[in-house]
Z-matrix of the N, CA and C atoms (Angstrom, degrees):
N
C 1 1.446
C 2 1.530 1 110.67
N 3 1.294 2 118.27 1 123.79
C 4 1.467 3 120.96 2 -178.07
C 5 1.493 4 112.29 3 -73.32
N 6 1.323 5 117.73 4 148.37
C 7 1.444 6 121.87 5 -179.73
C 8 1.483 7 110.58 6 -102.91
N 9 1.329 8 117.09 7 127.89
C 10 1.485 9 122.65 8 -177.81
C 11 1.532 10 109.13 9 -85.63
N 12 1.324 11 114.18 10 138.40
C 13 1.472 12 122.36 11 176.23
C 14 1.519 13 110.28 12 -105.31
N 15 1.324 14 113.18 13 117.61
C 16 1.477 15 117.73 14 -179.03
C 17 1.517 16 108.71 15 -89.24
N 18 1.312 17 119.69 16 128.24
C 19 1.488 18 121.98 17 177.74
C 20 1.537 19 110.09 18 -55.66
N 21 1.321 20 115.13 19 138.75
C 22 1.424 21 119.19 20 179.62
C 23 1.508 22 112.32 21 -60.15
N 24 1.338 23 116.59 22 -37.12
C 25 1.484 24 119.74 23 -177.85
C 26 1.513 25 111.38 24 -62.24
N 27 1.348 26 117.90 25 -28.14
C 28 1.456 27 119.28 26 -179.01
C 29 1.518 28 112.67 27 -73.71
N 30 1.368 29 115.28 28 -16.63
C 31 1.443 30 118.46 29 -179.94
C 32 1.544 31 113.11 30 -86.59
N 33 1.318 32 114.37 31 -9.67
C 34 1.498 33 118.60 32 -176.80
C 35 1.540 34 109.70 33 -76.16
N 36 1.291 35 114.24 34 128.37
C 37 1.475 36 120.32 35 178.60
C 38 1.545 37 107.30 36 -120.32
N 39 1.319 38 115.65 37 115.91
C 40 1.466 39 118.84 38 -179.79
C 41 1.506 40 112.83 39 -57.54
N 42 1.301 41 116.67 40 139.95
C 43 1.449 42 122.57 41 175.43
C 44 1.566 43 108.12 42 -87.96
N 45 1.303 44 118.03 43 114.36
C 46 1.502 45 121.16 44 -175.97
C 47 1.494 46 112.48 45 -67.26
N 48 1.353 47 119.66 46 -10.40
C 49 1.447 48 122.80 47 -178.47
C 50 1.503 49 112.71 48 -111.94
N 51 1.313 50 116.71 49 4.67
C 52 1.468 51 120.65 50 -175.74
C 53 1.525 52 112.94 51 -70.70
N 54 1.328 53 116.52 52 123.11
C 55 1.478 54 123.18 53 176.60
C 56 1.540 55 107.08 54 -129.20
N 57 1.340 56 115.70 55 160.82
C 58 1.440 57 118.34 56 -173.58
C 59 1.539 58 109.08 57 -143.83
N 60 1.361 59 115.83 58 150.37
C 61 1.449 60 122.66 59 166.22
C 62 1.531 61 114.31 60 54.12
N 63 1.353 62 117.16 61 57.30
C 64 1.447 63 117.58 62 -175.68
C 65 1.487 64 115.58 63 -96.26
N 66 1.340 65 118.64 64 -11.88
C 67 1.463 66 121.14 65 173.00
C 68 1.559 67 107.54 66 -119.00
N 69 1.312 68 116.10 67 152.63
C 70 1.439 69 119.54 68 176.95
C 71 1.535 70 113.23 69 -144.32
N 72 1.324 71 114.64 70 155.03
C 73 1.471 72 122.74 71 176.78
C 74 1.521 73 106.97 72 -144.24
N 75 1.320 74 117.13 73 129.51
C 76 1.433 75 121.19 74 -174.69
C 77 1.538 76 112.78 75 -140.21
N 78 1.339 77 114.87 76 151.16
C 79 1.453 78 124.24 77 176.91
C 80 1.527 79 107.40 78 -133.03
N 81 1.329 80 117.67 79 133.17
C 82 1.454 81 120.19 80 -178.36
C 83 1.518 82 112.22 81 -139.88
N 84 1.338 83 115.52 82 157.44
C 85 1.475 84 122.12 83 171.65
C 86 1.543 85 106.74 84 -100.32
N 87 1.287 86 116.59 85 132.22
C 88 1.485 87 122.88 86 -178.54
C 89 1.491 88 112.22 87 -95.00
N 90 1.315 89 116.90 88 132.38
C 91 1.473 90 124.11 89 174.21
C 92 1.527 91 106.83 90 -116.68
N 93 1.350 92 117.78 91 116.70
C 94 1.415 93 120.15 92 -179.48
C 95 1.552 94 111.24 93 -81.22
N 96 1.340 95 114.16 94 144.39
C 97 1.472 96 119.84 95 -175.39
C 98 1.546 97 110.19 96 -119.77
N 99 1.313 98 115.17 97 160.22
C 100 1.488 99 122.74 98 174.87
C 101 1.524 100 112.09 99 57.62
N 102 1.323 101 117.53 100 41.83
C 103 1.469 102 121.34 101 178.61
C 104 1.504 103 111.13 102 -78.18
N 105 1.341 104 118.54 103 137.00
C 106 1.451 105 120.92 104 176.22
C 107 1.546 106 110.65 105 -70.56
N 108 1.296 107 116.81 106 167.13
C 109 1.470 108 122.69 107 -178.30
C 110 1.553 109 108.71 108 -60.24
N 111 1.318 110 114.20 109 128.99
C 112 1.491 111 120.07 110 178.56
C 113 1.482 112 113.39 111 96.43
N 114 1.312 113 119.73 112 -19.82
C 115 1.474 114 122.47 113 178.15
C 116 1.520 115 110.12 114 -94.10
N 117 1.328 116 116.93 115 126.19
C 118 1.483 117 119.64 116 -177.28
C 119 1.509 118 110.26 117 -151.39
N 120 1.384 119 114.01 118 158.59
C 121 1.476 120 119.54 119 174.79
C 122 1.481 121 109.34 120 -75.55
N 123 1.322 122 116.14 121 148.86
C 124 1.507 123 119.53 122 179.63
C 125 1.527 124 111.34 123 -145.78
N 126 1.326 125 116.23 124 28.29
C 127 1.430 126 119.59 125 178.77
C 128 1.525 127 109.08 126 -168.50
N 129 1.321 128 116.50 127 -173.55
C 130 1.478 129 121.97 128 -177.54
C 131 1.488 130 108.85 129 -88.21
N 132 1.339 131 116.87 130 89.62
C 133 1.446 132 121.17 131 174.70
C 134 1.510 133 109.78 132 -72.29
N 135 1.319 134 119.26 133 131.09
C 136 1.452 135 119.06 134 -171.74
C 137 1.530 136 112.02 135 -143.79
N 138 1.325 137 114.55 136 162.27
C 139 1.450 138 122.01 137 178.80
C 140 1.541 139 108.83 138 -135.81
N 141 1.352 140 114.98 139 134.75
C 142 1.464 141 122.54 140 173.88
C 143 1.508 142 110.07 141 -124.16
N 144 1.300 143 117.56 142 136.82
C 145 1.481 144 121.09 143 -177.89
C 146 1.526 145 110.23 144 -140.47
N 147 1.332 146 113.64 145 151.66
C 148 1.476 147 120.99 146 -178.77
C 149 1.516 148 106.23 147 -152.13
N 150 1.357 149 118.38 148 133.18
C 151 1.429 150 117.77 149 179.22
C 152 1.543 151 112.87 150 -172.09
N 153 1.334 152 114.07 151 -169.71
C 154 1.449 153 123.65 152 -177.33
C 155 1.520 154 108.96 153 -128.24
N 156 1.331 155 116.16 154 137.49
C 157 1.452 156 122.84 155 178.31
C 158 1.527 157 108.94 156 -125.13
N 159 1.314 158 116.56 157 128.02
C 160 1.491 159 121.72 158 177.61
C 161 1.542 160 104.83 159 -82.02
N 162 1.320 161 114.14 160 117.13
C 163 1.490 162 120.91 161 178.63
C 164 1.529 163 109.21 162 -80.42
N 165 1.357 164 116.29 163 128.65
C 166 1.450 165 121.37 164 -177.59
C 167 1.546 166 108.89 165 -126.87
N 168 1.346 167 119.38 166 84.76
C 169 1.463 168 120.92 167 176.42
C 170 1.505 169 112.82 168 -63.51
N 171 1.340 170 115.85 169 150.32
C 172 1.461 171 119.48 170 -177.79
C 173 1.554 172 111.47 171 -125.35
N 174 1.342 173 118.57 172 0.19
C 175 1.450 174 119.88 173 176.76
C 176 1.519 175 111.03 174 -126.46
N 177 1.333 176 116.29 175 169.35
C 178 1.481 177 119.84 176 -174.58
C 179 1.479 178 112.94 177 -61.49
N 180 1.329 179 117.30 178 -41.27
C 181 1.465 180 120.97 179 179.63
C 182 1.509 181 114.31 180 -72.13
N 183 1.350 182 114.53 181 -17.67
C 184 1.463 183 122.71 182 174.99
C 185 1.551 184 112.88 183 65.72
N 186 1.299 185 115.00 184 33.25
C 187 1.478 186 120.94 185 174.99
C 188 1.541 187 112.46 186 -108.84
N 189 1.310 188 117.09 187 -0.85
C 190 1.476 189 122.59 188 174.88
C 191 1.518 190 107.10 189 -126.72
N 192 1.312 191 116.38 190 137.03
C 193 1.468 192 118.95 191 179.18
C 194 1.494 193 112.82 192 177.98
N 195 1.312 194 113.57 193 -158.01
C 196 1.450 195 121.74 194 179.52
C 197 1.558 196 109.44 195 -124.63
N 198 1.275 197 115.58 196 163.58
C 199 1.457 198 122.29 197 174.47
C 200 1.511 199 109.74 198 -135.83
N 201 1.306 200 119.05 199 135.06
C 202 1.448 201 123.39 200 175.74
C 203 1.520 202 107.10 201 -128.83
N 204 1.320 203 117.75 202 126.63
C 205 1.452 204 119.15 203 -169.76
C 206 1.510 205 115.06 204 -136.44
N 207 1.341 206 113.48 205 179.62
C 208 1.436 207 122.21 206 179.74
C 209 1.534 208 106.05 207 -148.73
N 210 1.335 209 116.30 208 131.48
C 211 1.476 210 118.20 209 179.75
C 212 1.480 211 111.96 210 -158.11
N 213 1.354 212 114.80 211 -174.34
C 214 1.449 213 121.73 212 179.09
C 215 1.492 214 108.54 213 -120.12
N 216 1.360 215 116.57 214 149.47
C 217 1.451 216 122.47 215 179.15
C 218 1.544 217 109.31 216 -136.44
N 219 1.354 218 114.22 217 142.53
C 220 1.449 219 121.60 218 176.30
C 221 1.494 220 109.38 219 -126.10
N 222 1.312 221 119.35 220 116.33
C 223 1.488 222 123.46 221 -175.54
C 224 1.492 223 109.21 222 -119.19
N 225 1.318 224 116.78 223 137.24
C 226 1.484 225 124.21 224 178.77
C 227 1.507 226 108.10 225 -129.34
N 228 1.370 227 114.86 226 125.02
C 229 1.454 228 119.87 227 -178.70
C 230 1.501 229 110.34 228 -116.02
N 231 1.336 230 116.76 229 115.68
C 232 1.468 231 122.63 230 -179.90
C 233 1.504 232 108.95 231 -98.87
N 234 1.307 233 116.16 232 113.92
C 235 1.488 234 122.43 233 -176.57
C 236 1.503 235 108.73 234 -157.61
N 237 1.309 236 118.13 235 -172.17
C 238 1.458 237 122.57 236 -175.64
C 239 1.518 238 114.05 237 -110.65
N 240 1.332 239 117.02 238 32.38
C 241 1.461 240 121.17 239 174.03
C 242 1.534 241 106.40 240 -99.88
N 243 1.329 242 115.51 241 102.54
C 244 1.484 243 119.52 242 -178.42
C 245 1.560 244 109.06 243 -78.54
N 246 1.319 245 114.82 244 124.64
C 247 1.483 246 122.39 245 -178.69
C 248 1.519 247 106.61 246 -117.21
N 249 1.370 248 116.86 247 131.88
C 250 1.468 249 120.93 248 176.46
C 251 1.504 250 108.96 249 -143.50
N 252 1.336 251 115.66 250 167.29
C 253 1.479 252 120.97 251 179.98
C 254 1.506 253 108.63 252 -127.33
N 255 1.310 254 116.50 253 132.38
C 256 1.478 255 123.18 254 174.71
C 257 1.543 256 107.85 255 -71.39
N 258 1.335 257 116.82 256 117.58
C 259 1.439 258 120.05 257 -173.99
C 260 1.523 259 110.98 258 -69.94
N 261 1.312 260 119.00 259 -19.71
C 262 1.476 261 122.65 260 -179.65
C 263 1.546 262 111.48 261 -84.07
N 264 1.312 263 115.69 262 -50.90
C 265 1.457 264 120.38 263 -174.86
C 266 1.541 265 113.19 264 -97.42
N 267 1.343 266 116.49 265 -18.68
C 268 1.450 267 118.39 266 -175.20
C 269 1.495 268 115.34 267 80.57
N 270 1.324 269 116.65 268 2.22
C 271 1.474 270 120.24 269 -178.36
C 272 1.546 271 110.66 270 -72.41
N 273 1.320 272 114.19 271 143.56
C 274 1.449 273 121.61 272 178.21
C 275 1.509 274 110.63 273 -91.48
N 276 1.309 275 117.28 274 127.58
C 277 1.470 276 122.79 275 176.90
C 278 1.513 277 110.02 276 -115.80
N 279 1.291 278 117.65 277 144.46
C 280 1.471 279 120.74 278 177.76
C 281 1.525 280 109.60 279 -152.22
N 282 1.327 281 115.12 280 148.22
C 283 1.475 282 122.27 281 176.34
C 284 1.504 283 108.10 282 -157.62
N 285 1.335 284 115.34 283 160.03
C 286 1.449 285 121.94 284 178.26
C 287 1.530 286 110.11 285 -82.38
N 288 1.341 287 115.04 286 126.21
C 289 1.478 288 120.71 287 178.77
C 290 1.526 289 107.27 288 -76.30
N 291 1.320 290 116.71 289 130.56
C 292 1.460 291 120.51 290 178.07
C 293 1.491 292 112.11 291 -119.26
N 294 1.333 293 119.84 292 -73.62
C 295 1.466 294 121.19 293 -177.38
C 296 1.472 295 113.48 294 -97.50
N 297 1.347 296 118.04 295 1.67
C 298 1.468 297 121.66 296 -178.47
C 299 1.515 298 110.78 297 -65.60
N 300 1.334 299 116.72 298 140.72
C 301 1.455 300 121.14 299 178.89
C 302 1.512 301 108.30 300 -95.28
N 303 1.319 302 116.83 301 110.42
C 304 1.456 303 123.31 302 -179.10
C 305 1.517 304 111.30 303 -140.84
N 306 1.302 305 115.41 304 157.58
C 307 1.483 306 121.07 305 -178.89
C 308 1.500 307 112.31 306 -91.85
N 309 1.352 308 117.71 307 -38.43
C 310 1.438 309 119.02 308 -175.84
C 311 1.550 310 107.98 309 -157.10
N 312 1.342 311 115.22 310 144.71
C 313 1.438 312 121.66 311 178.28
C 314 1.510 313 109.06 312 -146.38
N 315 1.283 314 120.68 313 125.52
C 316 1.449 315 122.74 314 -176.03
C 317 1.474 316 112.57 315 -157.22
N 318 1.336 317 117.63 316 162.54
C 319 1.449 318 122.14 317 164.72
C 320 1.523 319 108.05 318 -131.55
N 321 1.299 320 117.70 319 151.38
C 322 1.469 321 123.66 320 -172.59
C 323 1.496 322 110.80 321 -132.32
N 324 1.362 323 115.71 322 150.93
C 325 1.432 324 122.57 323 178.73
C 326 1.520 325 109.72 324 -126.10
N 327 1.335 326 117.55 325 139.29
C 328 1.447 327 122.30 326 168.73
C 329 1.539 328 107.12 327 -111.78
N 330 1.337 329 116.38 328 129.33
C 331 1.459 330 119.79 329 -168.15
C 332 1.515 331 112.23 330 -134.04
N 333 1.328 332 114.44 331 151.92
C 334 1.469 333 122.73 332 165.23
C 335 1.516 334 106.36 333 -97.40
N 336 1.321 335 117.34 334 123.99
C 337 1.471 336 121.72 335 -176.55
C 338 1.519 337 110.30 336 -107.67
N 339 1.379 338 115.36 337 142.51
C 340 1.465 339 122.02 338 177.07
C 341 1.528 340 107.68 339 -127.15
N 342 1.340 341 119.10 340 88.86
C 343 1.472 342 120.67 341 178.38
C 344 1.526 343 110.75 342 -79.49
N 345 1.308 344 115.89 343 141.72
C 346 1.482 345 123.04 344 172.55
C 347 1.533 346 106.33 345 -129.14
N 348 1.367 347 115.90 346 119.79
C 349 1.471 348 119.89 347 -170.28
C 350 1.512 349 112.26 348 -125.29
N 351 1.333 350 115.94 349 149.89
C 352 1.452 351 122.87 350 160.06
C 353 1.526 352 105.44 351 -97.45
N 354 1.313 353 118.15 352 134.54
C 355 1.463 354 121.77 353 -170.15
C 356 1.520 355 112.83 354 -128.48
N 357 1.351 356 114.18 355 132.59
C 358 1.471 357 119.62 356 171.49
C 359 1.553 358 106.06 357 -131.99
N 360 1.334 359 117.34 358 141.91
C 361 1.460 360 121.11 359 -179.99
C 362 1.531 361 108.95 360 -153.84
N 363 1.298 362 116.73 361 156.48
C 364 1.449 363 122.58 362 179.61
C 365 1.502 364 112.98 363 -98.65
N 366 1.324 365 117.83 364 25.53
C 367 1.455 366 121.75 365 -174.80
C 368 1.503 367 113.93 366 -88.29
N 369 1.374 368 115.01 367 165.57
C 370 1.439 369 123.04 368 167.45
C 371 1.532 370 105.79 369 -137.02
N 372 1.333 371 119.52 370 172.52
C 373 1.443 372 120.39 371 178.26
C 374 1.526 373 114.76 372 -57.17
N 375 1.372 374 117.24 373 -22.20
C 376 1.448 375 120.78 374 -178.87
C 377 1.527 376 114.50 375 -107.96
N 378 1.320 377 116.24 376 -2.48
C 379 1.458 378 120.27 377 -174.28
C 380 1.549 379 107.19 378 -109.89
N 381 1.365 380 115.94 379 118.75
C 382 1.424 381 120.77 380 -173.49
C 383 1.526 382 115.60 381 -105.37
N 384 1.363 383 115.99 382 -12.00
C 385 1.468 384 120.91 383 173.14
C 386 1.515 385 106.76 384 -113.98
N 387 1.303 386 116.53 385 124.23
C 388 1.494 387 120.33 386 -176.46
C 389 1.523 388 108.79 387 -164.05
N 390 1.312 389 113.87 388 166.76
C 391 1.456 390 122.10 389 174.67
C 392 1.509 391 109.93 390 -80.85
N 393 1.291 392 115.44 391 143.83
C 394 1.501 393 119.30 392 173.32
C 395 1.537 394 110.26 393 -140.95
N 396 1.319 395 115.34 394 152.71
C 397 1.433 396 122.48 395 174.11
C 398 1.551 397 106.45 396 -142.27
N 399 1.286 398 117.84 397 115.92
C 400 1.444 399 124.14 398 177.14
C 401 1.499 400 109.44 399 -122.34
N 402 1.324 401 117.70 400 132.95
C 403 1.462 402 121.58 401 178.76
C 404 1.489 403 110.38 402 -142.66
N 405 1.327 404 117.92 403 151.72
C 406 1.465 405 120.77 404 -179.71
C 407 1.488 406 111.77 405 172.15
N 408 1.315 407 113.99 406 -151.86
C 409 1.490 408 120.66 407 179.45
C 410 1.530 409 109.14 408 -122.21
N 411 1.311 410 115.13 409 156.37
C 412 1.462 411 122.15 410 174.78
C 413 1.540 412 107.78 411 -126.76
N 414 1.291 413 116.60 412 121.56
C 415 1.449 414 122.68 413 175.58
C 416 1.525 415 108.91 414 -103.86
N 417 1.318 416 119.27 415 129.56
C 418 1.463 417 122.72 416 -173.76
C 419 1.519 418 110.51 417 -125.53
N 420 1.318 419 115.39 418 141.78
C 421 1.462 420 122.56 419 170.74
C 422 1.526 421 109.62 420 -115.38
N 423 1.296 422 116.06 421 121.03
C 424 1.448 423 121.25 422 -179.55
C 425 1.534 424 109.03 423 -85.00
N 426 1.335 425 115.28 424 114.49
C 427 1.462 426 119.43 425 -174.65
C 428 1.550 427 113.13 426 -101.01
N 429 1.366 428 116.81 427 -14.62
C 430 1.459 429 119.80 428 173.98
C 431 1.504 430 109.64 429 -158.72
N 432 1.330 431 116.13 430 149.11
C 433 1.433 432 124.36 431 -178.46
C 434 1.505 433 112.22 432 -136.07
N 435 1.316 434 116.70 433 160.13
C 436 1.470 435 119.98 434 175.04
C 437 1.503 436 109.26 435 -156.61
N 438 1.361 437 116.81 436 152.30
C 439 1.446 438 122.91 437 172.82
C 440 1.478 439 109.54 438 -125.10
N 441 1.292 440 117.95 439 136.97
C 442 1.468 441 123.34 440 -174.61
C 443 1.531 442 110.60 441 -127.25
N 444 1.363 443 116.15 442 134.35
C 445 1.445 444 121.48 443 -176.37
C 446 1.539 445 106.11 444 -134.16
N 447 1.342 446 115.83 445 124.58
C 448 1.469 447 120.00 446 -176.01
C 449 1.503 448 111.22 447 -129.01
N 450 1.349 449 115.88 448 129.04
C 451 1.494 450 120.75 449 169.88
C 452 1.503 451 107.59 450 -123.27
N 453 1.333 452 116.16 451 -169.25
C 454 1.471 453 118.88 452 175.63
C 455 1.469 454 112.26 453 -70.91
N 456 1.344 455 119.63 454 -16.55
C 457 1.447 456 122.30 455 -175.24
C 458 1.536 457 114.44 456 -112.17
N 459 1.333 458 117.24 457 -26.02
C 460 1.445 459 119.59 458 -175.06
C 461 1.530 460 110.54 459 -132.36
N 462 1.353 461 116.17 460 156.66
C 463 1.437 462 122.46 461 170.71
C 464 1.521 463 104.39 462 -144.56
N 465 1.345 464 115.40 463 103.52
C 466 1.461 465 120.47 464 -174.04
C 467 1.525 466 110.76 465 -123.96
N 468 1.312 467 113.81 466 140.38
C 469 1.482 468 121.90 467 -178.80
C 470 1.529 469 108.49 468 -126.19
N 471 1.335 470 115.67 469 131.95
C 472 1.449 471 123.46 470 174.48
C 473 1.540 472 107.84 471 -111.92
N 474 1.311 473 116.02 472 133.77
C 475 1.476 474 119.80 473 179.67
C 476 1.533 475 110.15 474 -109.56
N 477 1.355 476 114.92 475 163.60
C 478 1.445 477 122.19 476 177.16
C 479 1.470 478 110.09 477 60.43
N 480 1.333 479 117.42 478 63.06
C 481 1.472 480 125.00 479 -179.48
C 482 1.504 481 108.75 480 -82.10
N 483 1.356 482 116.00 481 110.26
C 484 1.482 483 120.30 482 -171.36
C 485 1.487 484 115.96 483 -77.12
N 486 1.377 485 119.19 484 -6.63
C 487 1.453 486 119.54 485 -179.51
C 488 1.549 487 111.56 486 -87.25
N 489 1.363 488 119.71 487 -1.40
C 490 1.421 489 122.88 488 178.43
C 491 1.548 490 108.58 489 -84.64
N 492 1.329 491 115.58 490 133.87
C 493 1.467 492 120.73 491 178.58
C 494 1.512 493 109.43 492 -71.82
N 495 1.333 494 118.00 493 125.40
C 496 1.478 495 120.02 494 -174.91
C 497 1.536 496 115.64 495 -70.41
N 498 1.332 497 116.86 496 -33.98
C 499 1.498 498 119.85 497 179.36
C 500 1.515 499 107.82 498 -107.84
N 501 1.308 500 116.69 499 127.60
C 502 1.453 501 123.07 500 179.00
C 503 1.500 502 109.37 501 -134.67
N 504 1.312 503 117.50 502 155.37
C 505 1.468 504 122.96 503 179.96
C 506 1.511 505 111.90 504 -154.81
N 507 1.307 506 114.99 505 157.92
C 508 1.458 507 122.57 506 -179.93
C 509 1.483 508 112.63 507 -167.17
N 510 1.318 509 117.33 508 178.25
C 511 1.435 510 123.03 509 179.81
C 512 1.541 511 109.84 510 -104.01
N 513 1.313 512 116.67 511 149.13
C 514 1.467 513 120.45 512 -177.51
C 515 1.520 514 112.04 513 -133.41
N 516 1.331 515 116.34 514 154.88
C 517 1.455 516 122.76 515 178.30
C 518 1.502 517 108.43 516 -143.31
N 519 1.344 518 116.82 517 128.87
C 520 1.467 519 121.07 518 173.82
C 521 1.508 520 106.45 519 -125.72
N 522 1.320 521 116.30 520 128.15
C 523 1.479 522 120.74 521 179.39
C 524 1.520 523 108.72 522 -145.63
N 525 1.346 524 115.12 523 145.84
C 526 1.439 525 119.74 524 176.34
C 527 1.500 526 113.30 525 161.41
N 528 1.340 527 114.64 526 -174.58
C 529 1.459 528 122.50 527 178.94
C 530 1.496 529 112.32 528 -127.01
N 531 1.272 530 118.11 529 131.02
C 532 1.461 531 119.70 530 176.40
C 533 1.520 532 111.99 531 88.94
N 534 1.332 533 115.79 532 -148.04
C 535 1.475 534 121.40 533 -169.68
C 536 1.519 535 115.60 534 -71.89
N 537 1.340 536 115.54 535 -54.84
C 538 1.468 537 120.76 536 -178.07
C 539 1.518 538 109.50 537 -98.66
N 540 1.322 539 115.23 538 139.45
C 541 1.492 540 120.37 539 -178.30
C 542 1.508 541 110.71 540 -130.74
N 543 1.335 542 114.24 541 152.81
C 544 1.475 543 120.47 542 175.23
C 545 1.528 544 109.21 543 -69.07
N 546 1.327 545 117.09 544 137.74
C 547 1.462 546 122.04 545 177.36
C 548 1.528 547 110.25 546 -130.18
N 549 1.336 548 114.78 547 133.50
C 550 1.460 549 122.68 548 -179.75
C 551 1.532 550 109.31 549 -127.94
N 552 1.320 551 115.48 550 139.34
C 553 1.447 552 121.75 551 177.66
C 554 1.527 553 109.00 552 -135.72
N 555 1.307 554 115.65 553 135.33
C 556 1.486 555 119.76 554 175.18
C 557 1.533 556 107.34 555 -124.87
N 558 1.354 557 116.12 556 119.19
C 559 1.462 558 117.95 557 -178.79
C 560 1.537 559 112.77 558 -79.18
N 561 1.294 560 116.12 559 129.78
C 562 1.455 561 120.93 560 179.24
C 563 1.552 562 112.77 561 -92.61
N 564 1.316 563 115.37 562 -18.50
C 565 1.460 564 119.76 563 -179.13
C 566 1.547 565 110.55 564 -104.01
N 567 1.324 566 114.78 565 156.85
C 568 1.466 567 119.52 566 178.46
C 569 1.538 568 107.69 567 -73.21
N 570 1.377 569 115.17 568 144.45
C 571 1.458 570 119.95 569 179.17
C 572 1.531 571 108.09 570 -73.51
N 573 1.321 572 117.22 571 -39.65
C 574 1.473 573 121.44 572 -178.51
C 575 1.546 574 108.84 573 -97.63
N 576 1.317 575 116.29 574 159.32
C 577 1.436 576 121.06 575 179.12
C 578 1.554 577 111.33 576 -61.96
N 579 1.320 578 115.62 577 155.63
C 580 1.456 579 121.79 578 -171.90
C 581 1.510 580 113.95 579 -67.23
N 582 1.324 581 118.03 580 -15.66
C 583 1.477 582 120.13 581 -176.96
C 584 1.503 583 112.13 582 -100.93
N 585 1.340 584 118.78 583 9.30
C 586 1.475 585 121.83 584 178.92
C 587 1.501 586 109.22 585 -75.64
N 588 1.349 587 118.73 586 127.84
C 589 1.439 588 123.80 587 -178.50
C 590 1.485 589 112.01 588 -114.30
N 591 1.333 590 117.71 589 140.95
C 592 1.448 591 126.35 590 169.87
C 593 1.503 592 109.20 591 -118.30
N 594 1.341 593 117.41 592 115.37
C 595 1.470 594 121.67 593 -174.71
C 596 1.479 595 112.39 594 55.11
N 597 1.338 596 116.27 595 39.76
C 598 1.462 597 121.13 596 177.91
C 599 1.502 598 114.86 597 79.99
N 600 1.337 599 119.85 598 2.10
C 601 1.441 600 121.09 599 -176.37
C 602 1.509 601 110.57 600 -119.35
N 603 1.349 602 115.72 601 142.29
C 604 1.445 603 120.25 602 174.57
C 605 1.529 604 109.70 603 -72.73
N 606 1.312 605 119.19 604 147.76
C 607 1.470 606 118.74 605 173.96
C 608 1.541 607 107.22 606 -142.01
N 609 1.328 608 113.02 607 155.61
C 610 1.462 609 122.51 608 -171.45
C 611 1.502 610 108.07 609 -115.70
N 612 1.352 611 117.95 610 82.83
C 613 1.436 612 123.47 611 -176.26
C 614 1.533 613 108.37 612 -84.58
N 615 1.332 614 115.18 613 114.30
C 616 1.479 615 122.15 614 178.38
C 617 1.558 616 108.83 615 -115.12
N 618 1.311 617 116.36 616 -176.38
C 619 1.463 618 120.76 617 -178.28
C 620 1.515 619 111.93 618 -143.71
N 621 1.354 620 114.10 619 152.60
C 622 1.456 621 122.20 620 166.35
C 623 1.525 622 106.06 621 -122.04
N 624 1.318 623 116.36 622 148.67
C 625 1.461 624 121.57 623 176.43
C 626 1.526 625 109.61 624 -129.72
N 627 1.330 626 113.43 625 134.55
C 628 1.474 627 121.36 626 176.29
C 629 1.539 628 108.34 627 -123.02
N 630 1.300 629 115.79 628 125.24
C 631 1.494 630 116.48 629 -175.73
C 632 1.509 631 111.99 630 -166.41
N 633 1.342 632 112.37 631 -161.55
C 634 1.452 633 119.53 632 -179.75
C 635 1.536 634 108.27 633 -127.47
N 636 1.324 635 115.88 634 150.70
C 637 1.466 636 121.73 635 -178.91
C 638 1.519 637 109.69 636 -135.00
N 639 1.299 638 115.04 637 140.23
C 640 1.464 639 121.46 638 -179.67
C 641 1.534 640 109.19 639 -115.60
N 642 1.330 641 116.64 640 120.24
C 643 1.464 642 121.80 641 177.68
C 644 1.500 643 110.82 642 -102.87
N 645 1.330 644 117.10 643 138.52
C 646 1.453 645 117.51 644 177.72
C 647 1.553 646 108.18 645 -151.63
N 648 1.308 647 116.18 646 164.19
C 649 1.438 648 121.79 647 -174.27
C 650 1.524 649 111.47 648 -75.81
């Protein structure tokens, strides 16, 4: 009597409740773009993010779908644009540092992030190492800002910097195998408000981020 061989694929039964990658943590290096003459990065500009994404599979195997999330982001930009606030009038002043002797100069943003992703992965409910590719947009709301200036004699921080654009957005890509994945972000919106002038000229300062991201259930 001959023995029949059943294909392994025919034994696979999709899990109707299977979801994947619903929490994330990421660290990135920020590269500023479209800087005017004289403005440059001079430190480790960085971004940290943490959040939750609702996984929404759209096929029976549940390895293709969308993700809609909510998280927090903390961005620090080290460069030579000195930002200060007049304590009497509340006016924001800024200029490019040239010959000034200082130790550190930066501004930082605290944000609420809303990622929207298209997701593909090679996972199953029993397979924990697999390829993944997630891409989409990230919409951010800046809820607090600060500028910090440090020399050998002073360390001063100004909060609520009004020249920062409150709503920002960009495209993101995460790709890799296993636990940690490469993460790329390109900002489509200007970091500063559209009426900010440097030497009488408008400029469109954007950012790119290169880093790693960790997804977990």
